[in-house]
N, C-alpha and C positions, 0 to 999 in steps of 0.2 A: 646288048645293054639290059640290065635287070629291070624287071617290072615290079611295081609296088601297088598294093591295094590300100587305099585310104578309106577306112570305114568311118562314116560320118555319124557320130552318136549324138542324139539330141535328148533333152528331157521333154518327152512328148507332152506331158501335162502342163509344162511351162511355156511351150511354144505359142507364139501369137496365133489367135483364133483364125485370122484371115491368111495365115501363112506369111511368106516373105513380102516385104514392102516392094512397090514398083522400083524404088531406088536400089534396093538390095539386089533385085533380079537384074537390073541394068549393070550393076557393078560385077555381079557374077558372070554375066554374059561377056563382058569385056575381058575379065580374067580368063575365062574359058577359051575365048578366041586367041588370047595371047599364048596360053598353054598349048593350044592346038598348033599354032604357027611355029612354036618352039619345038614341036615334035614330042612333047612330054605327055599330053593328055590323050589317052587311047580311048577311054569311054568314061561316061559319068551319068548318073541319074539319081533322082530322089525316089523314095519309096512311099507307098500308100501308108496310111496310119495302121497301127497294130489292130485296130478294130476290124479291119478288112483282111487280116492275115490269119494264118494257121500255123501251129507248131506240130511237127511230126517228130515223135520221140521214140527211140529204140532202147530198150533195157531188158536184160534177162530173156532175150529171144522174143520179146513182145513189142508190138507197135501200138502207139496211141496217137490220136490226133486231137488237138485242143484248138478251138477257134478263138480268135481274139475278141475283145481286147485282153491284154495280159496285164491285169491290175497289179500283180506283184512286181512288175518291172517298171522301174522309174526311168532308166536310161535305155533308149532303143536305137537300133541302127535306122537312121532316117534317109540314108543315101550312101553312095560310094563314088570313088573316082579311081580309075585304073591308070596308073602313071608309068611312064618309061623314063628312067633317070639314070645318070651315070653311077649314082650310089645312093645310099639311104639318106645321107645329109642333104642331097639335092631334092629328094622326094619330100623330106621334112620341110625344107624351105618353101616349096610350092604349096604345101599343106598349110603352113603358117600364113601365107598370102591369102589363101582361101578363107581361113578363119577371120582374118583382119577385115574382110569386106562386110562382115556382119555388124549390125548395130549392137550397142552395148547391152540391150535387154535380152539378147540371145544367149543361151548356154549351150555350147557346142564343143564336143571333143572329137578329135580324129585319131584313130588308131592306125598307124602306118606299119604295114607288114610286107616283107618281100614275098613275091609269088614263087613257090618252089619250082626250080627248073627255069626260072625267070628269064 
């Protein structure tokens, strides 16, 4: 069965200061449990803010490292979910369910891509 990576993109500057509400966390936990029981969710995690990250860039044979935050970036990868689904349509349906557990003040986009050799 193919695997899909759902990259969870957030607008870091617009995310609530305290992070997800307890109610949102509870809804996420319930959905993650359901996905795990269905054999769809292989792994998932949130990521630390860009202020704690670094970018390693390679160009023209040279490496450079830039420490965060990355002010030129509005939308960042805030987490991921690795899914195993029968096809892309099923992976997208689970991703839609994930997005729907968020409150309306969140701006979240998920990019769903098949893992090569999946």
